[in-house]
C-alpha positions in Angstrom: -14.7 34.3 31.3 -12.7 35.4 28.3 -14.0 35.0 24.8 -12.5 32.1 22.8 -10.0 33.0 20.1 -12.2 31.4 17.4 -15.0 33.8 18.1 -12.9 36.9 17.7 -13.2 39.0 14.5 -9.5 39.0 13.7 -9.0 35.2 14.2 -6.8 33.6 11.5 -5.9 30.0 11.1 -2.2 29.3 11.4 -1.3 28.0 7.9 2.3 27.3 9.0 1.1 24.1 10.7 2.2 20.7 9.4 -1.4 19.8 8.5 -1.7 22.8 6.2 1.6 21.9 4.5 0.5 18.3 4.0 -2.8 19.5 2.5 -0.8 21.7 0.1 1.4 18.8 -0.9 -1.7 16.7 -1.5 -3.1 19.3 -3.8 0.2 19.5 -5.7 0.2 15.7 -6.1 -3.3 15.8 -7.4 -2.5 18.6 -9.9 0.6 16.6 -11.1 -1.5 13.4 -11.5 -4.1 15.3 -13.6 -1.4 16.9 -15.7 0.3 13.6 -16.2 -2.9 12.3 -17.7 -4.1 15.3 -19.6 -0.9 16.1 -21.5 -0.8 12.7 -23.3 -4.5 13.0 -24.0 -3.9 16.4 -25.5 -1.0 15.0 -27.6 -3.3 12.2 -28.9 -6.0 14.7 -29.8 -3.6 17.0 -31.6 -2.0 14.0 -33.5 -5.4 12.6 -34.5 -6.6 16.1 -35.6 -3.4 16.5 -37.7 -4.4 13.4 -39.7 -7.4 15.3 -41.1 -5.2 18.1 -42.4 -3.2 18.3 -45.6 0.4 17.1 -45.2 1.9 20.6 -45.4 0.1 21.6 -42.2 0.8 18.5 -40.2 4.4 19.2 -39.3 3.6 21.9 -36.8 0.9 19.8 -35.1 3.2 16.8 -34.9 5.7 19.0 -33.1 3.0 20.3 -30.8 2.0 16.7 -30.1 5.6 15.8 -29.2 5.8 18.8 -26.9 2.6 17.8 -25.1 3.9 14.2 -24.8 7.2 15.5 -23.3 5.3 17.7 -20.9 3.2 14.7 -19.9 6.4 12.6 -19.2 7.9 15.4 -17.2 4.8 15.8 -15.1 4.6 12.0 -14.7 8.1 12.0 -13.4 7.3 14.8 -11.0 4.2 13.0 -9.8 6.2 9.8 -9.2 8.8 11.7 -7.2 6.0 13.4 -5.1 4.4 10.1 -4.5 7.6 8.5 -3.4 8.3 11.5 -1.1 4.9 10.9 0.5 5.7 7.3 1.1 9.1 8.2 2.5 7.5 10.7 4.9 4.9 8.1 5.9 7.6 5.5 6.6 9.7 8.0 8.6 6.6 9.0 10.6 5.8 5.4 11.3 9.4 4.6 12.4 9.4 7.6 14.7 6.1 6.7 16.2 7.3 3.1 16.8 10.4 4.4 18.5 8.4 6.7 20.7 6.1 3.9 21.8 9.2 1.7 22.5 10.8 4.4 24.7 7.5 4.9 26.5 7.1 1.2 27.1 10.7 0.9 28.3 10.2 3.9 30.7 7.1 2.3 32.0 8.9 -1.0 32.5 11.7 0.7 34.4 9.2 2.7 36.5 7.3 -0.5 37.5 10.6 -2.2 38.3 11.7 0.7 40.4 8.3 0.8 42.3 8.6 -2.9 43.0 12.2 -2.5 44.4 11.3 0.4 46.7 8.9 -1.5 49.0 11.4 -4.4 49.1 14.2 -2.0 50.1 12.0 -0.3 52.7 11.2 -3.7 54.2 14.9 -4.6 54.2 15.7 -1.4 56.1 13.1 -2.2 58.8 14.6 -5.6 59.4 
């Protein structure tokens, strides 16, 4: 018998497979979710820290807080888009699966009807 591919030294997993892409998308969604939460928290921290400084030094930190807040909003929008894309893919997959099962059921129904007709036709030919 030949040795299984998995046991060979130069075996590599095919990362082009759909499952690998979905794992990558999941990691990106997770990263976007973390960024959408962390940027506003960083903005709040910078803003609160600016309150303890003298007014001349606050302006730069206020601008930094606004930048962090804007980055948080952008990452939140990207996360919302990625999440909706996931739901869209899920719905398309469910729709395709349902169509596949309907076609399979219809073929089975046609096959059973054809099998029921064949003996009746054979009996009619004998008569």
